[in-house]
N, C-alpha and C positions, 0 to 999 in steps of 0.2 A: 473351397483353399480359403482358412479361417482366415480372418481380417485380422493383422497384424497393431500391435496399437502399443506405441511407449506409455510408461505410467513414470512421472515422475517423482522418485520417491524419497520421502526429509527420512523414514524411521520412526514416522510416526504413524498415532492410528489412523489421521482421516486420506492419507495416503496408500496405507499397506490393506482394508478396508475396498477403496477404488482398486487397486491391483486383482484381491480378494476378488470379486465382485465380479470383473470384468473375466479373467479367466476361468469362472462359474458360467458366466454365459457362453463359451464359446470363443476367447477370443484367440488369438497368439500373444500373449503379456510376456514381457522384457522389461523389467525393471532398471533405472535409472536413476543415479542419486549425483545430483549435483554437489559440486566443493567447492567453494570458494578461497582457498590459502588466499589470505593475504601477504603483499608483500613485506620481507623479512625489516624494514622499519614502523611499519604497526602492530603496534602488540596486544590490541586486541585480537584474537583469532573466532570467526565466525563460531557461535553453537552449534549451527545447523550440520557445519561440515565434520565436529568431533566426531574423533571414535567410534566413540556411545554410537549416533545417528548413521551413520556410513553400516556399522556393525548391525543395528538391528533392523536396517532396512535390507541386508542382506540375510538376514535367520529368516527371515518374512517370507523372500524370493524362496530362501531353499522348503520352507513349508509348503512352497502352493507349485513348489517342482517348475519353476521357470529361470530363468536368466536373469542378473543382474551386471550393473556394472555400473563406476564412479566413473562419471566425470569432472573436469579439474576445468574449471572455468573463471583462472585467476585474471586473469586479465581484463579481459574483459567484462566484468563484475565493477572492475578497480575503475578502470574508464567510461561504463556508463553509469552506476549505483554511485560508490562512495565518494569519489572525483566531485558528481555531483551536489552529494547530501554536505560532505564541508565547502561547498563552492558558496550552497547556497545561508547555510547559518551563518558563513563569515559577511557577508552582504545580507545579512539583515531578513531574510525569511528563512520558513520553516519548508524545506520539505519531504514528500513523503516517499522515501524508499522504494518501498513495497510495488508501487504504480509502476515505477522504472523496470524495476524487477523484473516484473510480469509483464510488461512489454515489449524486455529487449532481451532480458534475458530467458525468460521458462517459456514467453509466445515469439520469443525472439529468435535465439539462437537455437536453445533448445529445441522448435517446433520443427527449425529448415537440418538440427540430426537427427530427428526423426524419421522425416521424409527421406531423408539420405540412406537410411537404416532399412525402407523400403514399407513402414508403418504408413499406413494411412489416417493414422492419429494422435495427437498427444495428446494423457488423460491427468490430470490431478485429483487434492484432495478437496478441492475448494468446494463452497458452499453458494454455487449457485445454478442458474439452468444457461441453457439454452432451447431457442422453440425457434422451428424453423414456420417460415411466415410466406407470404406476398412480398413479403416487403423485405425479404432476404433474410438473414441468422440473428434470430431476437434474443437478444441479454437479456436473464429476467432474476427475480430477487432466486433468491433461496426458498424451500416450501420452510427450513427451520430462520428465522426473519433476526434470533438472538446472534446466529451464527455466518448471517449472509457476509458475502464479501462480494458481491457486484458492483461494490463501490471501489475496490481498486482494479476491476480488470474492464473500466469502461475504454482504457485507451482500447482495445480488443479490436482489429477492424472485419471486414465482411471474411476476408483469404483465412484472417486466422480459426476465428469462429468455426471458417468450415469443416476443421481438424481439428477443432478440440471436443471431448468428451466433459462431462462433469460428472460422474454416477454418482454423488453423492447431492446432487439439486433438492431431490424429493424425498429426503430423511432428517429427522429431527437426531443432533448430535451425541442420543441414547441409546437411540436404534442402531448409530453407524458404533457402537461400543459393542450394544448386544452381537451386532454384527459380526466384529471381530471377534470377539468369546465364540461363539456359533465355526465361526472358520479355524479357531481353537491357534490365534494369532497370539504372543508371547505380552503384541504389545497393546494389548486391547485393556488396560489402565492407567496405561503410559501417559504420564500429565502433557495438557496441551501446551506450547510455548506462548506464553506472552508478548514477547520483546522481539524488535526489530533483530533479526539471527546472528546481525556481526553486532549489537550492542549486547548482550546478555545479560548484561546489569544496568541496560537504560540509563545509563549517566551517558547521555550523546555533549553536552557540554565539555565533558572529561574527554571523554573518545578522540574531540578533537584539540583538546589543547595538550595531550600527550602527544598525539602525532604529529601535528602541525606546529608549534609554540610561538612560533613566530609571529603568528598570525591573528592568538589569545590577546589582545590587550588588554585590563584595564581601564573604565574611561567614567564617563561620571551620569548618575542619573542626573534629571532633572525634568521638571514641569513644564506645561502648556508654556509658562510664559519663558522660559526657560533658564529657570532660578534653579541654579546645584542642589539636589537635596542627600545625595551622596556618593558613593564611589560602587560603581559594578565590576564583576568580575571578567567579562566579555562579551559583548554582544551574543557571541553561540553560545551562552550560558541562557539567554533567554527566549521566549515568543509571545506574542499578541494575546494578551486575557492572564498570563501568568499574575499570579499572587504568593506564594508559596516560593522564598529563597531571597527574597527581595532585601529586607533586615534591615528594614528603615521604619523609626517609629514614627507612626501620623495618628493626627485627630481620629480620620475613618481611612481602613485598609486600602492600599494601593495597587494597582493593575500595571500592568506594562498594554501600553495602551500606542503607541509607534519603536522600532528601530530604526534610526537612523546613523546605517554603516558610515559615511561620512567624514561626519563628526564624532562616532564610536562612542555616540549616546541611548543610553534611552529611555524613554518618552517615560513617564507614572502620572496615573491620576486615578478619577476616581473607579468603581462599576456601572454607571450609566453612559461614561466615554470607552468605552470598551462597545457596546454597540455599535453599530453602524446599517446600512439600510442597501447600499450601490455599491457595486463591484467590480472591474475590468476583469475578464478571463482571459488564456492566449486559446486559439485557434485546436477543433479536437477532432479527434475519427469522431465520425459519429454514426453509431445505430441505426437510423433512422431521421430519415431528414428531413423534418420536420422543421427547421430552425430558419427559414428562406424567409420566415417576414415574427412581426413579435409574435408569442403567446405569452403565453400563464403557464404552468408547469410545477412540479416542486424543484425545490434545488437542494440538494447536502453539503455545508462544508468542509466536512471531515468527518472520517470515521463514523464516530463515537456523538456526532451532532444528528440531532431528531433533521429530517426533511422542511422542508417551509416551504412556504407559496412564494414564488416571484415571477416576474414577469423579462422575458429574454429576447434581445434581440441580437440581430447582426449591427458591430460598428466596424471601424477598419482594424482597430489592432485585437479584434476578437470577440468575444461576445460580452454586451452589457449586460451585469445580473441587477434586476430588484427587485427588492422583498417588500412585501405586502407589510411587513412590520419589522427594527430592528433587529437582529440577531448578534448572540453576544461573542466575539470573538474571530470575524471572521479575519481570515490572514496571507497573507502574500505568500505565494511557496505552496500554501496546502487544493488539494483538487476540489472543486465545484463539480458534482456529478447531476445532470438531470434525469428525472423520473416524472415515467408519464404511466400512476401505479407504481405495478412492478415493473416495468420494460424499464431499462437503461436507454435511452435518446442519445446520451454522453458527455459532452462535462468539458473541461480547460484547468486551466493553476490560476488558479487568481493572481492577479499582475499588479493590480492596485486598488487600493478603494478612494470611490468616487466622495463618496459621505452618508 
């Protein structure tokens, strides 16, 4: 009897090839496209649930001869992702909605749906690998390090990893596009999505101001001494390390070094002041039990930031991370992900900067 697998299909080339590969390997494949229609008061509709994406996924499934369904996750997406997104920005933090979406939506709600439909596995087009070992299922980086998405998946636990397949983990992007062509998929040359799904234009400040205008108020730009330098648009428009969009003439370039939501102030300083060395994260789910004592590993503090060597040990609030060398723009709300070579050990949300 064929093993059943649900494939999360966005209509893009990666998820389409994942479905085609599993279908060719003899699985009973069912395509499922998640649609996140925001409530009427929100003007921006997610690009990932536009008619084009849904129709592309449907056509791929038709080409492969497999079933395809659309699942509307409006309410849970708003509660778990959108609500957290704007609350974090209005609190002076910079969230990563993709991490939450993977934890609560794709590998939470959707995985449960897959199991309820009698599937043994949920598959996605993520670039990452899962390797079984004596320590359990290890989450590892993809072969294509330029496309690796293990950073966004660090919160997956052993129960989730047991039922997940990442068919593209051992392929590079050019090979995936070639496979799409070989399978005869019309999406073979479709452009990759570069932005957060519900922010097709990438303008997070405008999105928050449009939908929650009463919570975005102008305030003061100040320096470390509290001297007023100018007026900002609202703290939702800024993140640690930001230089562009400040609009203040100075002898040297000014960067956001701190956000103070209590006083609605954005603190500016020089580039060296953006570099920090130590911070505290929240506790998180870990795929390996290495963090009971202080250890030295590599830590990535945001998706496009290179990993750096640091010591990590448990403290009352979560995990204390101390880099060997100061790092640029350690940002509360972002995820710090811990690596042992190509293996994800776990991580946590950055809560506060120590020094």
